[in-house]
Each structure stands twice: as structure tokens, then as C-alpha cells.
C-alpha positions in Angstrom: -92.0 42.2 -64.1 -90.9 41.6 -67.9 -87.2 41.4 -68.9 -85.6 40.8 -72.3 -81.8 39.8 -72.6 -80.2 40.5 -74.6 -76.4 39.1 -74.9 -73.2 41.8 -76.3 -70.5 39.7 -77.0 -67.8 42.1 -77.8 -69.2 44.3 -74.6 -65.7 46.0 -73.1 -63.2 47.7 -73.7 -60.4 47.2 -76.6 -58.0 44.5 -75.6 -60.3 43.3 -73.0 -63.8 42.1 -75.2 -65.3 40.0 -72.4 -68.8 40.5 -73.2 -72.0 40.5 -70.9 -75.7 40.2 -70.8 -78.1 43.2 -70.4 -81.0 42.6 -68.8 -83.7 45.5 -70.8 -87.1 46.4 -69.2 -90.1 45.3 -71.3 -93.1 47.8 -71.3 -92.2 50.9 -69.7 -90.9 53.9 -71.8 -87.9 55.7 -71.5 -86.6 52.1 -69.7 -82.8 51.5 -69.1 -81.0 48.3 -70.0 -79.3 46.9 -66.9 -75.1 45.2 -67.0 -75.6 41.9 -64.9 -71.7 42.2 -65.5 -71.5 38.6 -66.3 -67.7 38.9 -67.1 -66.4 39.1 -64.4 -67.9 36.1 -62.6 -66.0 33.7 -61.0 -66.3 30.3 -63.4 -68.1 27.7 -60.5 -66.3 24.0 -60.6 -63.6 25.9 -62.8 -61.0 26.7 -59.6 -59.1 30.8 -61.4 -61.2 31.2 -63.8 -64.2 33.9 -64.4 -66.7 33.7 -67.1 -65.1 36.5 -69.0 -61.5 35.2 -68.9 -60.0 31.8 -70.4 -58.2 29.7 -68.1 -54.4 31.5 -69.2 -56.7 34.9 -68.5 -56.9 35.6 -72.3 -59.4 38.5 -73.3 -62.5 37.4 -75.9 -64.4 35.0 -74.9 -67.4 36.5 -75.7 -69.8 36.9 -73.8 -73.6 35.6 -75.5 -77.3 34.8 -73.6 -79.3 32.1 -75.0 -82.5 31.8 -73.3 -83.9 28.0 -72.7 -85.7 25.9 -70.8 -85.3 23.2 -68.2 -88.0 20.8 -67.6 -89.3 20.8 -64.2 -91.2 18.0 -62.5 -93.8 15.5 -64.0 -96.8 17.1 -63.4 -95.4 21.2 -63.7 -95.5 22.9 -66.4 -91.8 23.8 -67.9 -89.8 26.8 -66.3 -87.3 29.3 -68.0 -84.2 28.7 -67.7 -81.9 31.7 -69.1 -78.1 30.4 -69.7 -75.1 32.3 -70.5 -72.7 31.0 -73.1 -68.7 32.0 -74.0 -68.3 29.8 -77.1 -64.8 30.7 -77.2 -63.9 30.0 -73.8 -60.8 27.8 -73.9 -58.3 26.2 -71.3 -55.0 26.7 -71.2 -53.1 23.5 -70.1 -49.0 23.9 -70.3 -48.4 25.2 -73.9 -51.9 23.3 -75.4 -54.7 25.5 -75.5 -58.0 23.6 -75.5 -61.6 25.8 -76.7 -64.2 23.8 -75.2 -66.9 27.3 -74.2 -68.1 26.8 -71.5 -72.0 27.7 -70.2 -73.8 28.9 -67.4 -77.2 28.3 -65.5 -78.9 31.7 -64.4 -81.6 32.6 -61.5 -84.3 34.6 -62.2 -82.3 37.8 -61.3 -79.4 36.8 -64.3 -77.0 34.9 -61.5 -74.6 32.7 -62.0 -75.8 29.5 -59.8 -74.7 26.6 -62.6 -71.5 26.0 -64.7 -72.5 24.1 -67.9 -68.8 22.4 -68.9 -68.7 19.3 -69.7 -65.7 19.5 -72.0 -63.1 21.5 -69.3 -60.8 19.1 -67.9 -58.1 18.8 -65.1 -54.8 19.8 -66.3 -52.7 17.1 -66.2 -48.5 17.0 -65.4 -47.3 13.6 -66.6 -48.0 12.7 -70.1 -47.9 9.2 -72.2 -45.6 8.8 -75.1 -45.2 6.5 -77.3 -42.8 6.0 -80.1 -43.3 3.0 -82.3 -40.1 1.9 -84.6 -41.6 -1.0 -86.8 -38.7 -2.1 -88.6 -40.8 -1.6 -91.8 -37.5 1.2 -93.8 -41.1 4.1 -93.4 -38.7 6.5 -91.8 -35.9 7.4 -93.9 -32.8 8.6 -94.0 -32.4 7.3 -90.1 -29.6 9.9 -88.5 -32.2 12.7 -89.3 -35.2 10.1 -87.9 -32.8 9.6 -85.0 -31.6 13.4 -84.4 -35.6 14.5 -83.9 -36.0 11.7 -81.6 -33.2 13.5 -79.9 -34.1 16.6 -79.8 -37.8 15.7 -78.8 -36.8 13.8 -75.6 -34.5 15.9 -74.2 -37.0 18.2 -73.5 -38.9 15.8 -71.5 -37.5 14.7 -67.8 -37.8 11.2 -67.8 -36.6 9.5 -64.5 -36.6 5.8 -63.3 -39.6 4.0 -63.9 -40.8 6.2 -66.5 -40.0 4.8 -69.1 -40.6 1.4 -70.2 -39.7 -1.0 -73.6 
């Protein structure tokens, strides 16, 4: 059966427009399109995340579609490989938001087979901070710099053995 995939990136109620994909049969008159509900699918390989939401559960990631071809074995011709992408999908790590986008490879029935998210990262709980004071007098007035550094460093937990000079 031949089908047309239709991306509906603004699909969903106001305030929760996750987007979705519809599959529509080609040929029969009066045929109707079927919603795949991909926006509610869990993202494989990204724990606790779903297609239609960011890592921080924000709406508006706009699931759309793109038809691609994946190369099969050498003697075999390429086979269709539909992909669904959410280009505005983002991930929250603490107070930082990383907009990396995410795609998925789908099977013939438009079920999620594989997550394609090369830039999604684990949220680290540790951060390296380097402050360089080179004695060039390029930062002036010094009292304001000291105040800024004191305010900045007071927001971090720096325990014994976690600092080097």
C-alpha cells in the first residue's frame, strides 16, 4: 500500500503543540489520514524523554517528517527509510538549555525504530571553572572584579580537594 507522509509540526492544542505525523493512503477516493501519535512516543536512548517534548518537558518541539533512503547491502537497491525529526527539541541540564534537535528512523508502519541524536549529551553534575588573572591590569577597577568573583564563587560548592592553584 502506497502512503503519503504528512508532517504537521504545529499539531496539538495551544500551549502543547508537539507536532505529529499523519499517514495518508494514496489512491482510494475519500480515504482519510491517520495520526501516528509519534509526539507521545518515548525517545529511545534518551531516558525520560518523549518525542514531542524537550528534556525539560517544554512544548513546541515541532515533530515533522522527512523521507530518506538508507543504503542496504551492496547488491540490494536502497530501501525507503522514513525519518521523523523534531528540530526544536532541546535538553535541559540544570539551568542550561541545549537545542540539539533529534530525529528517528521509522519502520514501514511508522513505529519508532532508532533515535538519531548525535549531539544529545548526559547532564553532568560537575563543571570545571578556570579563572585566569595574568597581572596585565586589563581588568579594572580591581575592587569591582573582586566583588564579582566573590559573588560568582559563592554560588558554587567547592569542597576540599576540588580547587587547584
